[in-house]
N, C-alpha and C positions, 0 to 999 in steps of 0.2 A: 859762648856758653849757651847751652840748650836745656830747657826744662820741658818735660812732657808729662802730662797727667794721663794715667791709664785708668779710666773709670769703668767700674763693673756695676751695671745697673741693678742686677739681681741682689747684690749685697749693699748697694749704695755706697761703694767703697772706692777711694782714690789711692792708688799707688803712684810713685813718682820716679821718673828717670831723669837724672841730671848728668850732663856731659860737658866737660871742659878740657881742652888740650889733650884729648885722647884718653881721659880718665872719667870713669862713670861712678856715680853713687846711686843706689836704689833705696828708696824709702818706703817702708811698709809693703813689701811685695806680697802678691797672692801666692798660693801654694805651688802653682805651676810656674817654672822658671823660664820656659821657652820664650815668651814675649820679651823679656829683658835681655836674654842672651842674643836674640835675633837683632835687637836694636843696637847692642854693643858691636856686634859683628858688622852690621851695616855702616856704623860710624867708624869702623876700624879702631875701636876703643876697647879698653880693658876695665872690667868692674873692679873698682878699688875698695869700695866700702858698701856694706849693707846696714843701713840705719833702721832702727826700730824706735818708734815714738813711745811705745809702752807694750805691756803684755796684752794683746788684743783678746777680747771676750767673744766677739761676734763672728770671727773667722780665724782659721789657722793660717798663719803667715808662712811665706816661703823662705824665711831667712836662713834656716838650717840647710836646706837643700841648695840654695843659691850660694851660700858660703862654701859648701862642700864642692860644688862644681867649679867655682872660680878662684878659690883660695882667698877671697876677700874676707876681712874680719867683720864679725857682727858687732855693731856698736849700739849700746843702750846708754841712757842717761843715768844719773846717780840713783841709788837705792834699788836698782835692778839686781836680782839674784838668780840668774838662770842656772840650770844644771849642766850646761854645755859651755865650752870655751867662748868667751866674748870679751870685748873691751868695754869696761864700765867707765864712761867718760866723766869728767868733772864739769861742774857748772862753768860756763864761759870757755871751755876748752875749744881749740880751733883745729880743724882738719883741712888740709890743702887738697884741692881737687883741680888739677890743671892750673889755670890761672885764677880760679875762683876759690872761695873759702867758705866752709860750713862751720858755724858757731853753735855750740851746745847751749841752749837756754833751758835750765831745769825749771819745769812748770808743774809742780805737783798739785793735785786736787782731784782730778778725775781718778787717777791712781797716784801713789806716792813716787813711782818711777817715771811718771809722765814727763816727756821732754819735747820741747819745740826746737826745730833746727832752723837757724837763720842762715840764708844764703847771701853771701856778699859777692858782687860781680868783680871782674878783674881790676876795676878801678878802686875797689874797696867800699863801694856804696852798698848799703843794705838793699837787697833786691826783693827777697821773698821769705816768708816763713812757712814751714811745714809743721802744722800745729797738732797733728794727730787728733786725739779726742779732747784736747784742752780747749780749743776754740773752733766751733763750727761757724758756718754762715747762718746767722740768725739765732744762734744758741751757743751753749757751752756743753761740755761732756757731763753726763750724769754723775753725781758724786757718791752713788750708793754701791757701786760694783766692787769696790776694794775695801769695804768696811771691815770684814773679818781679817783679811790679810794685813791691813794697816792698823788694826786695833783702835780704830777711830770711828766715831759716829759719822753718818752722812752729813750732819751739820758741821762737824769739825773739818771734814774733807772739803765741804763747800767753802768754808772760811779760808782754807788753805788755797783753794782755787781762786778766790777773790784776790788774795795777795799776789798770786802768780801773774794773774792778768794785769794787775795794776803796776807791778814792779818790772815785769819782763816784756810784756807785749804792748800795752797801751802807750808806753813812752816812745815806741818806734814811729817813724815817719808815716804820714798818711798814705803815701804812694807805694808803700810796701805791699806786695801781693800776698794774699792769704790763700794757702793751699791746705784745706782740711782733709782728714781721713775719711769723712763720711758726708753724705748729703741727705736730702729728704727721703724718708722711708726707712732709715736705720733706727734700730731700737736703742742706740747709744746716746740719743738725745731726744728731745720732745718738741723742738721748735725749729727744725732746720729748713732753710730756704731750698728751692729747687735748683738754684744755681750752684755751681761747684767751684767757682773761682771768683774772688772779689778783691778789692783793695781794703786795707785796714781802715783807711779814712771813712769809707762807706759803711763798714761794719760799726765804727764808732757812732755813726748816725742811726743805723738800722737795728743793731743788735741790742736788745734790752739789757743784756748782761754787761755791756760796756758803757752804760750811761755814766757820764762823768761825775754827776752829783749823787750817785747811788752809795748808800752806806753799806757796810759789811752785813749788818743785820737784814737790810732789805734784800741784798743779793742772796743771802742764805735762804730767806723765805721764798723768793722767786724761783731759785734753782731747784729747791727740794719740793716745791708745790706740784702735786699732780703726777709724780713719778709712778709709772706702772711697774709691777714686779718684772724683773728681767726674765727673759726666756731661760728655761732650765739648762739648756746646753751651754750657756755662757761660761760658768766656772769650769766646765770640762774643756772648753777651748783654751781658756787661760792656762790650764794645767799642761796641755799639749804644747802651747807656745813657750812655756817655761822649761819643760822637761824633755821635749823632743817628740818625734813621730816617725812613722815608717816612710820610706821613699814613695813618692807618688807612683813611680813605675810599678812597684810591687802591688800597690792598691789597685791600679788599673789592670794589671795582669790577672789578679784574682777575680775582679769584678766582671771582666769581659769573657768569662767562661760561658759559652752558650749551652743551654740545657733544653733537652726535648721536653714536651709537656709532661711526660711521665717522670723524668728526672727532676723537673721543676717541682712537681707535686710532692715527690718524695723528700726533696730538700726542704720544702716549706714545712712539711709535717715533722721531720726529724730535728730541724734546727730551731723551730719557733721563730723563723725569720718573718719580718714584716714584708708583705708583698706590696711593693710600691709601684703604682701605675702612673707613669709620667706623660701619657698621651694628652691630647686636647680633651677638655671637659665634655665636649659633645660626643667624642668617641667613647669615653668612659661611660657616659649615660646610656649609650646604645648597647653596650655589653662589657662586662668585666668579670674577673675571677671573684667569686664570693669572698667577702671579708677583706678584700684588698683596699688599700688606701690610695686615694687620688691626690697627687700634688703635681700639677702640670709643669713641664719644662718651660712653657711660654708664659710664665708669670713669676712671682716672687719665690721661685722654687727652693733655693737653699735655705733662706731664713724660715720658711714655713716648715721645711723638713726638720730643721733644728728645733723649732718651737713645739711641733706636735709629736715628733718621735723622741726627742730629748736626749735619750741615752746614746752617746756616740758609739758605744760598743755593740749596739743592737744589730744583729745580722739582718741584711736586707736582700731581697730578691726583686729584680726589676722586670717590669713590662714597659718597653720603650718603643718609640717609633723606629723603624729600621734605619740604621746608620747613626743614631743618636745615643747609643748605649754608652760609649766612652764619655761623651759630653755629660751625661747624667752622673756617671761615676766620679768624674772630675769635680763637678759642681757640688756633689755630696761631700767630697773630701775637703772642699774649701771650708766647710763648717765642722770638720772632724769626723765625719762618718766614713770610716775606712774599711768597714766590714761588709761590703757588698759581695755576695757569694756567687753571683752570676745573673744571667738574664734569660728570659724565655725566647728560645730560638724560633723565629717566625712570628713572634709577637702574639697578640691575642687571637689573631686569625688561626694560628696553628693550634691554640688551645681549643677553639671552637670546632676546628676540623677534626680534632681527636675525640670529639663527642664528650668533652669534659663539661661538668656542670658550670653554668655561668649565671650571672645576675645582671640586672639593668636598673636604671633610675627613671622614674617618671619625671620628665622635665617638660614644663608647659610654658606658654607665652604669658606675658603680663595680662593680656586680654582675658585669659582663662581665670587668672587670679581675680581680676575685676568682677567677672561674672559670679565667682564663688563668694566674694565678699558681699555682693548685692543680694545673694540668695540666703546666706546664713552667716552666723557669727563664727567664722572659721579661724582657727589659731594661725598666726603668722609669726615667724621667728626671724629676726634681723641679725645677721652674723657679722655686720660691719663693726668697725671700732665704735666705742661708746661716744667719742667725739662726733663721728659722722651721724650717729643716731640722734644725738642731741640737736644737731642743726636741722634735720628734717627726717621724718619717719611716718609710716602709716600709723594713725592714731592708736589702733588696736594691737600693733606689733609689739613683741617683747624683745628687748635687747639681750642677745646671747653672743657676745663677741667670740669670733673663732679662736683667738689666742687663749681664751679661758673656757672653751667649750666643755671640757671635762667637768668643770665645777657647776655646769648648768644641766647636766644630764637628767636629773630628777625632775626638771621643769617641763620636759617634753611629754605630751600625752601618750598613754600606753596604747590606746586603741584608735582614738579619733584621728582622722587624717589632718595633717598640718602642712603649711607651706614654709619653705626656707628661701631667703634671698640675701644677696650681698649688694655690692654696687653694680657689678657688671656680669656676674655669673661664675667667676673663677673661685672665689672663696666659698660660695654656697655649695659648690660641688665638692670641695674639700670637706666641708662640714657634713654634707650628706654621706660621704663615704665613711667618715668617722662614726657617724650615728648608725649606719647600716652594719658596720663592723662590730657594734655593740648590741646588735640584735634589734635595732629600732628601724622598722621598714615602712611604717605608716606615714610616709612623708612624700612631699612633692617639691621639686626644685623649680624656681622661677628663672627661666633663661633670660639673660639680659639684665637681671637684677633691678636695682632701684632706678637706674637710668630709664629702663623700659617702663617701669611702674609709673614714673612721672609722665612719660610720653603718652600713655594711654588714658591719662586723666584720673587715676586712682587718687582719692583724697589723701593728702599728706599734711602734716603739721606746718604751721607758718615757719618760713625760713628765719632762723635766728641769726641776724647779722653779727658775725663774730669779729674779734680783733684779729689782726694779721697773725698774731702768735697762735691763737686757737685754730685758725684756718689752716696754717701750715702743719699743725699737729695732727690734722685729720687725714693727711696724705697717706 
């Protein structure tokens, strides 16, 4: 029996490949099916099942494509109602996989169809649980995403989750391995550990939500406290996962159309497409197409695209590093953005060579910010998460988290120059690009962010030593 976790850092998402006796089960696959098919071919095995723990909100699963390519049935737990053919399993139903067995444990609460899959080894011993968004390492799934669909309040869903954990998961042996759908950085929870695999016994010790003496009321209060609004693309991804989506090959074929600077400009004007620049932030700062949005591939690319662009039907035109166009299109499709219209042939250099108008960003070192702060009361805006800001920040800085930047637009000065920073420089450049696209140009980016700010000795507030729960929430 073989279990392999395929973890995608950008999405903080874990998919799973399980093989026994030449038969394979895939749990919560990503949109592109190649990695799973290649592993099955390598093992001389056949994909027998495609299991889904629930209708995902933060990414578009590859279940439909994988089932189409392999003939394997898609399996959901109770209460699922997809628009396509699928097996809706019953609680405790068993599926044989070679010499192993997968048992369905219905664990509603995150959503009402949420299901945990228990893997038993060839000797019948409980080996591992694949918990989806029911149980994370250090946390549990947020109970607010399915409120409308379930006609339940988040408190009622949290109470249901409490029962699921205590009747289906906590009675299992301590040596059972926990394989969650997400890790630190995902918006599906608020307190995830950086580790991606653990034992259930350790989670019973470490995870606040599994405390043995916790009452249901205490659980509900803990789980619902401090939940931030979900990104706007979440319900659109749920819809795609329930109703279906285009084949990824079609999405890539459309998105990889190369456009000359002239054709690119015409397409942008005629379609209202977002011009998305996915190069490194330092390259964007040196020169970029006016009103383009920066979200670099070498960061939390897909979740930030989902959060800031939001509408998955929005047309997109790409400026990408040479050779990484298909990567960008694929990663956009993972969060439902299937309407990439093409990319700029030759990249930004071709645009500049064609004598097209371009813009740049004033980006300075932290030493320049230190000098400015010493000379005058200059405005500083901190676009890190609120939790990061609370721990440490420049005393005069204002908290304007990138996730909610649009709600802070009125707070930026109309004429006076101001500075923008994040932790390391990635998020601040995204924020700067958004502000410039809205006509706000009197800004300066701080390269290196808060890390550099501390290194050069700029005064910051006293570090507030936080609980492990708060600390993990700041990642």
